[in-house]
N, C-alpha and C positions, 0 to 999 in steps of 0.2 A: 650223024650228030653224035656227037660224044659226050659222055657227062662228066663234068668237071666238078670234084670236091673242092670247095673253098674252107680252109681253114681258119678258124675264127681269128683275129687278130691278136696278136701277144701283147698283154698288158705288162710293163715293167714294173715288176715287184711284186707280182702275184704269185709267185712260187711257195709254195707252202713250206713251213720250217717244221711241220710236224714231225715228219720222219728224221730230223736231226736231233729233236730233244731227246738225249739220252738221261732218264730218270732212275737209272740202275742205282747208282750212289745215293741220290736224296733217299728213295724208296728203302734201302738198306739202312741207312742211318736214322730214319723215322722209325723201322721196325724195331731197332735197337733202344731208342729212346722209348717207344711204348712198352715193349717188353720189359725192360730193365725198371724203367722210372714209374710206370705205372703197375708193374708187377711187384716192384718193392712197396709201393703204397699198399697194394693189395694185401700183400704179406704181414704189414706192420700197423695197420688200422683196423677199426671195428670195435667191437665191444670185448672181443677175445681174440687179439693180433697172433699170428703163427709165430711171429719173429718179433724181437724188439729190436728195431733199427733207430739210430738217429733219425730226429724230423727232419732234419735238411737233406738226406742222403736221397730219398725218392726223388726230390725236386731237382737236385743236382743233376742225378742219372737222367731225368727228363730233359733238362735245359742243355746238358752237354749233347745229346743227341739230337735235339731240334736245331741247335746251332750248327752243327757239323751239317745236316740235313739241309738246312736254309742255305748255306754257304754254297753247298754242292748244286743245288735246286738253281740259285742265281748263277753259277758259272754255267751249268748246263744250258740254261736259256739264252743266256749272253752269247755263248758259242754258236747256239741254234740262229740266233738274228743277225750275225754277221752279213749275210748276202741278202738280210729281209728287205722286202719294200717299205715306203711309208706307212702303208695301210698296216702291215703286220707290226711295224715298230711301236705306232700308237696302239694297237691292241695290247702288245707287251707291256708298254708304261699303263695304262688303265688298269690291266690286272695286276700290276705291280702296286699300284695306289690302292686297289680293291682291298688288298692284305691290310693296309695300314688304316684304312676307313673301316673296315669290318672288325679289327681287333680293338681300334679306341670304341667304336659302339658297343661291343661286348664289354668293354671296361666299364663303361656308363651305365649300361643295365644291371651288371652284377654289383657294382658299388651302390648304384641307385636303389636296388631291391634289399640290399643288405642294411642300407642306412635307412631306409623309409620304415622297414619290417622290424628294424632293430636287431637282425639276425646275422650277426656275424660269420655265423659258422656256413652261410650260404656260398662264401668265396670258397671253401675248400670242396664243396659238391659242385657249384657251377662252372665253377673254371676248367676242371679238366675236360667235362662233357662239353661245355660252350666251346671251348677251345676247338675240339674235334669235329664240333659243327661247323664251325665257320670255315676251318679246313676243307670239309667235305664240301660245303657250298661253294668254294673258292675253286676247289678242284673240277667241280660241275662245270663251273664257267670257262675253266682253262680247257678242260677236255673239249666243250663244244667250240671254242674258237679254234683250237687247234686241230679239231676233229680227230681226237685221239681218244677212242672208245674205252681204252684200258684205264687212262686216267679219269674219264667219266663215271665209270662204273666204281672205281676206287671210292671216289666222291660221293657217289649214292650210298654205299656200303658205311662209309665214314658217317654222313649226316643220320642216317636210319639207326645205326648201332649206337652211336654216342648219345641220342637224345633218349632213345628206348632203356638205356643202362639208368638213366634217371628214376626209373620205377623200383629200383632196388635201393636196399639201405646198405650203409657202408661194410664192408668193403665192395661190395658188389659191383658198383660202377667202375671200381679200378681193375676189377678181374674181367669185365667185357672189354674196357679198354686195352688191356695189355693183350688179351688173347684174341678176341676177335678184330681190334684195330691191328695190333701189333702182327697177327697173323696176317692179315689182308695185306700189310706192307710186304711182308716175306713173300706171299704169293703174287703181288704185283712185281716185285723185283725179279722173279723167276719169268713170269711172262713178258716183262719187259725186253730181256733179252731176246725172246721168242718175236715180239712185234718188230723190234729192230733187225733181227736176220730176215726177215719176211719183206723188207721195205728195201 
């Protein structure tokens, strides 16, 4: 009597795209955005700013890096989904929609609080930390769906650090986002190279 190993049936479209998503450029772009954008805000805000910068400069630096990173992330995800099955394509679409839903909800929360409490300064406090919090939560979801532990860990870090930063007065939250957030993106970009090389 001989033993016969029976392999499970192959299911079309179940091959994971996790190994093909290359986040090095998005991580590097977001690192630059956090380090320069939040860093400039940290240097130029608070009761005794270290540097006198035009008010538009920190936001412009942050926005430029975020736009570049978002485009790069979209390109990386699209490339990874070329041979994806229907289930993975649906997961990718739902994660994409989650970004819009989450930031729309954040807009309503921040605007509602600022309006109801008659505290317009909440915008400058809550948008930076709230945005990093939302990014962290979505990275958690993306990491879980794609089985990408690095992405999941980065999301965990961003979610915790960005909300803990709210305990500090200005310019403390900006320093935390620049150094702890930007530094995490730098580390993730380095580790992403190793993750890709291992697969």
